[in-house]
C-alpha positions as a LaTeX table, in Angstrom:
\begin{tabular}{lrrr}
\hline
Residue & $x$ (\AA) & $y$ (\AA) & $z$ (\AA) \\
\hline
Unk1 & 162.33 & 112.04 & 111.04 \\
Unk2 & 161.62 & 109.36 & 108.57 \\
Unk3 & 164.56 & 108.94 & 105.95 \\
Unk4 & 163.07 & 107.49 & 102.76 \\
Unk5 & 164.86 & 108.05 & 99.46 \\
Unk6 & 161.97 & 108.40 & 96.90 \\
Unk7 & 162.53 & 108.95 & 93.11 \\
Unk8 & 159.46 & 110.92 & 92.01 \\
Unk9 & 160.21 & 111.19 & 88.36 \\
Unk10 & 160.42 & 107.72 & 87.01 \\
Unk11 & 158.49 & 106.13 & 84.15 \\
Unk12 & 156.85 & 102.67 & 83.36 \\
Unk13 & 154.70 & 101.62 & 80.49 \\
Unk14 & 153.44 & 98.40 & 79.58 \\
Unk15 & 153.56 & 97.26 & 76.04 \\
Unk16 & 149.63 & 96.65 & 76.09 \\
Unk17 & 149.06 & 100.22 & 77.16 \\
Unk18 & 151.18 & 101.60 & 74.58 \\
Unk19 & 149.65 & 99.35 & 71.83 \\
Unk20 & 146.28 & 100.67 & 72.73 \\
Unk21 & 147.34 & 104.31 & 72.64 \\
Unk22 & 148.91 & 103.63 & 69.26 \\
Unk23 & 145.55 & 102.00 & 68.07 \\
Unk24 & 143.94 & 105.42 & 69.20 \\
Unk25 & 146.27 & 107.36 & 67.03 \\
Unk26 & 149.16 & 108.13 & 68.99 \\
Unk27 & 152.14 & 108.21 & 66.67 \\
Unk28 & 155.12 & 108.67 & 69.02 \\
Unk29 & 155.03 & 105.72 & 71.26 \\
Unk30 & 158.27 & 104.34 & 69.74 \\
Unk31 & 160.26 & 106.58 & 72.10 \\
Unk32 & 158.87 & 104.68 & 75.12 \\
Unk33 & 159.45 & 101.01 & 73.71 \\
Unk34 & 162.33 & 98.71 & 74.38 \\
Unk35 & 164.10 & 101.08 & 76.70 \\
Unk36 & 164.05 & 99.04 & 80.06 \\
Unk37 & 160.67 & 100.72 & 81.13 \\
Unk38 & 158.29 & 97.86 & 81.01 \\
Unk39 & 156.94 & 95.69 & 83.69 \\
Unk40 & 158.65 & 92.43 & 82.42 \\
Unk41 & 160.62 & 90.68 & 85.00 \\
Unk42 & 163.65 & 91.44 & 83.29 \\
Unk43 & 163.18 & 95.15 & 83.10 \\
Unk44 & 161.90 & 95.14 & 86.94 \\
Unk45 & 164.95 & 93.21 & 87.97 \\
Unk46 & 167.19 & 95.78 & 86.14 \\
Unk47 & 165.49 & 98.61 & 87.46 \\
Unk48 & 165.59 & 97.22 & 91.24 \\
Unk49 & 169.36 & 96.74 & 90.85 \\
Unk50 & 169.79 & 100.18 & 89.78 \\
Unk51 & 167.72 & 101.48 & 92.54 \\
Unk52 & 169.73 & 99.31 & 95.13 \\
Unk53 & 172.89 & 100.87 & 93.69 \\
Unk54 & 171.65 & 104.24 & 94.06 \\
Unk55 & 170.13 & 103.69 & 97.53 \\
Unk56 & 166.82 & 104.53 & 96.16 \\
Unk57 & 163.84 & 103.03 & 98.30 \\
Unk58 & 160.83 & 103.84 & 96.14 \\
Unk59 & 160.06 & 105.14 & 92.68 \\
Unk60 & 156.88 & 107.13 & 91.98 \\
Unk61 & 155.62 & 105.85 & 88.49 \\
Unk62 & 153.87 & 108.00 & 86.01 \\
Unk63 & 152.61 & 107.39 & 82.19 \\
Unk64 & 153.48 & 110.99 & 81.08 \\
Unk65 & 154.25 & 112.17 & 78.40 \\
Unk66 & 152.10 & 109.17 & 77.18 \\
Unk67 & 149.13 & 110.29 & 79.04 \\
Unk68 & 145.36 & 109.37 & 78.28 \\
Unk69 & 144.60 & 112.83 & 77.17 \\
Unk70 & 142.29 & 111.99 & 74.38 \\
Unk71 & 139.57 & 113.72 & 72.54 \\
Unk72 & 137.14 & 110.53 & 72.95 \\
Unk73 & 135.95 & 110.42 & 76.52 \\
Unk74 & 135.20 & 106.59 & 76.51 \\
Unk75 & 138.72 & 105.86 & 75.22 \\
Unk76 & 140.33 & 108.34 & 77.60 \\
Unk77 & 138.59 & 106.70 & 80.63 \\
Unk78 & 139.38 & 103.16 & 79.51 \\
Unk79 & 142.86 & 103.82 & 79.06 \\
Unk80 & 143.48 & 105.89 & 82.45 \\
Unk81 & 141.75 & 103.11 & 84.21 \\
Unk82 & 143.89 & 100.41 & 82.54 \\
Unk83 & 147.00 & 102.41 & 83.49 \\
Unk84 & 145.99 & 102.99 & 86.99 \\
Unk85 & 145.11 & 99.46 & 87.59 \\
Unk86 & 148.23 & 98.27 & 86.29 \\
Unk87 & 149.97 & 100.53 & 88.53 \\
Unk88 & 148.07 & 99.50 & 91.59 \\
Unk89 & 148.92 & 95.80 & 90.67 \\
Unk90 & 152.66 & 96.75 & 90.63 \\
Unk91 & 152.42 & 98.70 & 93.91 \\
Unk92 & 150.80 & 95.75 & 95.50 \\
Unk93 & 153.40 & 93.20 & 94.40 \\
Unk94 & 156.30 & 95.71 & 95.27 \\
Unk95 & 155.21 & 97.91 & 98.19 \\
Unk96 & 158.63 & 98.73 & 99.12 \\
Unk97 & 159.61 & 99.87 & 95.71 \\
Unk98 & 156.73 & 101.46 & 93.84 \\
Unk99 & 154.13 & 104.32 & 94.35 \\
Unk100 & 152.36 & 105.96 & 91.51 \\
Unk101 & 150.79 & 109.24 & 90.31 \\
Unk102 & 147.34 & 108.44 & 88.66 \\
Unk103 & 146.73 & 109.04 & 85.13 \\
Unk104 & 143.63 & 110.98 & 84.30 \\
Unk105 & 141.15 & 110.97 & 81.29 \\
Unk106 & 141.59 & 114.74 & 80.53 \\
Unk107 & 139.98 & 117.00 & 79.26 \\
Unk108 & 136.92 & 115.12 & 80.43 \\
Unk109 & 136.93 & 116.69 & 83.84 \\
Unk110 & 133.93 & 114.83 & 85.60 \\
Unk111 & 135.48 & 111.67 & 84.37 \\
Unk112 & 139.00 & 112.57 & 85.67 \\
Unk113 & 137.43 & 113.62 & 88.99 \\
Unk114 & 135.97 & 110.12 & 89.29 \\
Unk115 & 139.19 & 108.53 & 88.28 \\
Unk116 & 141.09 & 110.78 & 90.70 \\
Unk117 & 138.95 & 109.62 & 93.51 \\
Unk118 & 139.03 & 106.08 & 92.83 \\
Unk119 & 142.87 & 106.11 & 92.36 \\
Unk120 & 143.51 & 108.16 & 95.48 \\
Unk121 & 141.05 & 106.20 & 97.66 \\
Unk122 & 141.08 & 102.79 & 96.44 \\
Unk123 & 144.31 & 102.24 & 94.45 \\
Unk124 & 146.83 & 103.67 & 96.50 \\
Unk125 & 147.94 & 106.43 & 94.26 \\
Unk126 & 150.00 & 109.13 & 95.95 \\
Unk127 & 148.81 & 112.06 & 93.57 \\
Unk128 & 147.74 & 112.55 & 90.08 \\
Unk129 & 149.92 & 113.21 & 86.95 \\
Unk130 & 149.34 & 115.56 & 83.98 \\
Unk131 & 151.08 & 116.97 & 81.24 \\
Unk132 & 152.01 & 120.62 & 80.83 \\
Unk133 & 149.19 & 121.04 & 78.09 \\
Unk134 & 146.03 & 118.99 & 77.71 \\
Unk135 & 145.20 & 118.85 & 74.01 \\
Unk136 & 146.33 & 122.36 & 73.50 \\
Unk137 & 144.50 & 123.63 & 76.73 \\
Unk138 & 146.57 & 125.40 & 79.29 \\
Unk139 & 146.54 & 124.04 & 82.77 \\
Unk140 & 145.05 & 127.18 & 83.88 \\
Unk141 & 142.07 & 126.74 & 81.82 \\
Unk142 & 139.09 & 127.37 & 84.10 \\
Unk143 & 137.67 & 123.92 & 82.88 \\
Unk144 & 140.10 & 122.29 & 85.27 \\
Unk145 & 138.90 & 124.23 & 88.49 \\
Unk146 & 136.69 & 121.28 & 89.82 \\
Unk147 & 139.75 & 118.89 & 89.58 \\
Unk148 & 142.14 & 121.24 & 91.51 \\
Unk149 & 139.40 & 122.09 & 93.97 \\
Unk150 & 139.17 & 118.28 & 94.99 \\
Unk151 & 142.99 & 117.94 & 94.99 \\
Unk152 & 143.04 & 121.06 & 97.18 \\
Unk153 & 140.45 & 119.59 & 99.69 \\
Unk154 & 142.74 & 116.36 & 99.73 \\
Unk155 & 146.07 & 118.23 & 100.04 \\
Unk156 & 146.87 & 115.95 & 97.00 \\
Unk157 & 149.82 & 116.21 & 94.64 \\
Unk158 & 149.65 & 117.38 & 91.02 \\
Unk159 & 152.55 & 116.22 & 89.17 \\
Unk160 & 153.21 & 118.36 & 86.09 \\
Unk161 & 155.35 & 116.72 & 83.26 \\
Unk162 & 156.34 & 117.98 & 79.61 \\
Unk163 & 153.82 & 116.89 & 76.81 \\
Unk164 & 156.63 & 116.60 & 74.42 \\
Unk165 & 155.20 & 118.99 & 72.02 \\
Unk166 & 157.93 & 121.66 & 72.12 \\
Unk167 & 155.53 & 124.11 & 73.46 \\
Unk168 & 153.71 & 124.09 & 70.17 \\
Unk169 & 156.61 & 125.96 & 68.66 \\
Unk170 & 157.70 & 125.07 & 64.99 \\
Unk171 & 161.03 & 126.83 & 65.88 \\
Unk172 & 161.71 & 124.08 & 68.49 \\
Unk173 & 159.92 & 120.98 & 66.96 \\
Unk174 & 161.29 & 121.42 & 63.41 \\
Unk175 & 164.75 & 122.33 & 64.44 \\
Unk176 & 165.62 & 118.94 & 66.62 \\
Unk177 & 164.92 & 120.42 & 69.89 \\
Unk178 & 161.50 & 118.93 & 70.97 \\
Unk179 & 163.01 & 117.45 & 74.12 \\
Unk180 & 166.27 & 118.95 & 74.66 \\
Unk181 & 165.12 & 122.61 & 74.79 \\
Unk182 & 161.17 & 121.95 & 74.43 \\
Unk183 & 160.74 & 120.16 & 77.60 \\
Unk184 & 162.21 & 122.79 & 80.09 \\
Unk185 & 160.35 & 125.54 & 77.91 \\
Unk186 & 157.10 & 123.59 & 78.60 \\
Unk187 & 157.90 & 123.27 & 82.21 \\
Unk188 & 158.27 & 126.95 & 82.47 \\
Unk189 & 155.44 & 128.38 & 80.49 \\
Unk190 & 152.93 & 125.77 & 82.21 \\
Unk191 & 154.13 & 126.72 & 85.61 \\
Unk192 & 153.85 & 130.58 & 84.67 \\
Unk193 & 150.25 & 129.87 & 83.45 \\
Unk194 & 149.34 & 128.59 & 86.72 \\
Unk195 & 151.14 & 131.47 & 88.60 \\
Unk196 & 149.46 & 134.12 & 86.46 \\
Unk197 & 146.18 & 132.70 & 86.95 \\
Unk198 & 146.75 & 132.36 & 90.73 \\
Unk199 & 146.19 & 128.83 & 90.93 \\
Unk200 & 148.93 & 128.20 & 93.67 \\
Unk201 & 147.42 & 130.93 & 95.99 \\
Unk202 & 143.79 & 129.91 & 95.01 \\
Unk203 & 144.30 & 126.29 & 95.93 \\
Unk204 & 147.16 & 126.47 & 98.56 \\
Unk205 & 146.69 & 122.86 & 99.78 \\
Unk206 & 147.11 & 121.30 & 96.36 \\
Unk207 & 150.63 & 120.37 & 96.03 \\
Unk208 & 152.11 & 121.29 & 92.69 \\
Unk209 & 155.26 & 119.16 & 91.68 \\
Unk210 & 157.00 & 120.43 & 88.76 \\
Unk211 & 159.80 & 118.54 & 86.60 \\
Unk212 & 163.25 & 119.61 & 85.54 \\
Unk213 & 163.79 & 122.13 & 88.50 \\
Unk214 & 160.88 & 124.11 & 86.99 \\
Unk215 & 162.66 & 124.68 & 83.73 \\
Unk216 & 163.90 & 128.07 & 83.62 \\
Unk217 & 162.09 & 129.40 & 86.61 \\
Unk218 & 165.24 & 129.38 & 88.94 \\
Unk219 & 166.65 & 132.07 & 86.83 \\
Unk220 & 163.54 & 134.25 & 86.53 \\
Unk221 & 161.86 & 135.37 & 89.76 \\
Unk222 & 163.08 & 139.23 & 89.93 \\
Unk223 & 162.40 & 139.60 & 86.33 \\
Unk224 & 158.89 & 138.00 & 86.65 \\
Unk225 & 158.24 & 140.52 & 89.40 \\
Unk226 & 159.38 & 143.57 & 87.50 \\
Unk227 & 157.38 & 142.75 & 84.49 \\
Unk228 & 154.00 & 142.29 & 86.19 \\
Unk229 & 152.95 & 145.84 & 86.30 \\
Unk230 & 152.98 & 146.44 & 82.31 \\
Unk231 & 152.37 & 142.78 & 81.19 \\
Unk232 & 150.21 & 140.71 & 83.58 \\
Unk233 & 148.95 & 143.40 & 85.94 \\
Unk234 & 145.92 & 141.06 & 87.14 \\
Unk235 & 148.35 & 138.34 & 88.64 \\
Unk236 & 147.17 & 138.01 & 92.31 \\
Unk237 & 150.72 & 137.64 & 94.06 \\
Unk238 & 154.28 & 138.26 & 93.06 \\
Unk239 & 155.76 & 135.33 & 91.04 \\
Unk240 & 158.79 & 135.33 & 93.53 \\
Unk241 & 156.15 & 134.48 & 96.13 \\
Unk242 & 154.26 & 131.81 & 94.19 \\
Unk243 & 157.43 & 129.85 & 93.13 \\
Unk244 & 157.98 & 129.06 & 96.78 \\
Unk245 & 154.53 & 127.53 & 96.96 \\
Unk246 & 155.59 & 124.66 & 94.47 \\
Unk247 & 157.82 & 121.63 & 94.52 \\
Unk248 & 160.45 & 121.02 & 91.98 \\
Unk249 & 162.13 & 117.46 & 91.02 \\
Unk250 & 165.84 & 117.54 & 90.67 \\
Unk251 & 166.16 & 116.20 & 86.92 \\
Unk252 & 168.75 & 118.57 & 85.53 \\
Unk253 & 170.91 & 116.09 & 83.76 \\
Unk254 & 173.34 & 116.54 & 86.41 \\
Unk255 & 174.08 & 120.12 & 86.16 \\
Unk256 & 174.80 & 121.21 & 89.69 \\
Unk257 & 174.68 & 125.07 & 89.04 \\
Unk258 & 171.13 & 124.53 & 88.06 \\
Unk259 & 170.30 & 122.79 & 91.28 \\
Unk260 & 172.17 & 125.48 & 93.30 \\
Unk261 & 170.04 & 128.06 & 91.64 \\
Unk262 & 166.83 & 126.16 & 92.31 \\
Unk263 & 167.79 & 125.83 & 95.92 \\
Unk264 & 168.60 & 129.59 & 96.14 \\
Unk265 & 165.25 & 130.70 & 94.50 \\
Unk266 & 162.92 & 128.17 & 96.06 \\
Unk267 & 164.57 & 126.94 & 99.20 \\
Unk268 & 165.90 & 123.40 & 99.51 \\
Unk269 & 162.98 & 122.35 & 101.36 \\
Unk270 & 161.15 & 122.59 & 97.94 \\
Unk271 & 163.29 & 120.11 & 95.89 \\
Unk272 & 162.72 & 116.47 & 95.78 \\
Unk273 & 164.80 & 113.69 & 94.19 \\
Unk274 & 164.02 & 112.69 & 90.37 \\
Unk275 & 165.78 & 110.70 & 87.98 \\
Unk276 & 163.69 & 110.44 & 84.71 \\
Unk277 & 164.35 & 106.82 & 84.62 \\
Unk278 & 165.00 & 105.39 & 82.05 \\
Unk279 & 165.94 & 108.39 & 79.97 \\
Unk280 & 168.73 & 108.61 & 82.76 \\
Unk281 & 169.86 & 105.30 & 82.92 \\
Unk282 & 173.20 & 103.26 & 83.96 \\
Unk283 & 175.92 & 105.42 & 85.31 \\
Unk284 & 173.93 & 108.49 & 84.49 \\
Unk285 & 170.91 & 107.37 & 86.59 \\
Unk286 & 173.61 & 106.93 & 89.51 \\
Unk287 & 174.96 & 110.56 & 89.05 \\
Unk288 & 171.51 & 111.85 & 89.05 \\
Unk289 & 171.48 & 110.90 & 92.69 \\
Unk290 & 175.14 & 111.49 & 93.40 \\
Unk291 & 175.38 & 114.94 & 91.91 \\
Unk292 & 172.98 & 116.27 & 94.77 \\
Unk293 & 175.84 & 115.55 & 97.55 \\
Unk294 & 178.37 & 116.77 & 95.15 \\
Unk295 & 176.76 & 120.11 & 94.22 \\
Unk296 & 178.17 & 122.26 & 97.17 \\
Unk297 & 174.78 & 122.56 & 98.93 \\
Unk298 & 175.20 & 122.27 & 102.65 \\
Unk299 & 174.64 & 118.56 & 104.23 \\
Unk300 & 171.47 & 119.40 & 105.81 \\
Unk301 & 169.87 & 120.64 & 102.34 \\
Unk302 & 171.37 & 117.67 & 100.67 \\
Unk303 & 169.79 & 115.35 & 103.26 \\
Unk304 & 166.35 & 117.06 & 103.02 \\
Unk305 & 166.56 & 116.72 & 99.11 \\
Unk306 & 167.51 & 112.96 & 99.08 \\
Unk307 & 165.75 & 111.65 & 101.98 \\
Unk308 & 162.86 & 113.39 & 103.61 \\
Unk309 & 161.28 & 116.25 & 101.31 \\
Unk310 & 159.61 & 113.67 & 99.18 \\
Unk311 & 158.40 & 111.44 & 101.96 \\
Unk312 & 156.83 & 114.65 & 103.61 \\
Unk313 & 155.21 & 115.72 & 100.33 \\
Unk314 & 153.62 & 112.56 & 99.42 \\
Unk315 & 152.52 & 111.72 & 102.95 \\
Unk316 & 155.01 & 108.62 & 103.40 \\
Unk317 & 156.76 & 109.98 & 106.30 \\
Unk318 & 154.87 & 108.05 & 108.83 \\
Unk319 & 153.87 & 108.82 & 112.41 \\
\hline
\end{tabular}
C-alpha cells in the first residue's frame, strides 16, 4: 500500500489572477493577498518548509473561494483557463509537491465541460473544484447535470468549498460570522442540496469531496432520516446512507471531538487530510496534521486518514 501524505485543502492565488478578478468586479480579493499563498519564490519556499515539518508530500491546490464563477462567459472562460494553466505550470515545476483541482467557468456548463476535459486530460488536474453555490444557484440545479455525468463517467473528484457568502443570510453576514459560522453552514446546506436531490446515488462514481468535515453533517444523520417523511419525502435514499458516499477533509481548526464524530458518522475511510493553508499557518498548520494522531482514533484509522485515503481518492496510489 502506497503511503503518501496529501493535503487536499490548500490554496494558491497569483497576484495576476486576483487582479483580473478585481477588474471584473470582485471586491473581496484582499483576504487572499499578502498571506503567503502566492507563487513567488519566497512564498513557495516557506510553504515547502512547512510541508516538510508536517511530513506532507503533496498539496492539492484550489482557487476557491475566488473561483471564476462569473456572469460573463468570456471572462469566466479566460480566467478559468489562466488559473488552470498556472497550476499546470506549478505542478510541472514541482511534481513532488503539487497537484490541483481545476477551476471551472460556471455557470456556463458547456464551457465548464470543455475546461474540465482539458484540465483532466491535458493539464494533470486530479479533479475539479467548485464553491457551495454558483452565483446563487444550488449545486443540485439540473443545469449542472452534464458536468456531473462527465465526472461520473471518469470517476473524477468534485471538490466543494464554501463560497464565503454566509449562506446568503444577513443574520450571518451582517453579524461578523461570514466565515467562522457561515462557512460550515454553507458546507452543510450544499451537501444536503446534493443529497436531497439524489446526486450521490445518481452519479455514484463521481467522488464528492467536502470541506471542513462536512460542516454540521457529522451531528445530523439520524435527525435527517427522521425528518424525511414530512419534509423531503421525495429523497431517493436515506441521508444516513448518502453521507457515506462522500469524502470529507479534516479541517476543523484542530477540534478533535469533531474529527471523532465524523469518523463515527461517515467512517474513517471517508476522511482525508486537509489544512486550509494559508488560513491555518505556522504552528496551527502543524497542529492541523498532528491533531489527527492525538484525537483518540485507532492507529489504523489515523494511518488511513493521514497517508492512504487521499491517494486512493485521487488515483495517486500507484500500481
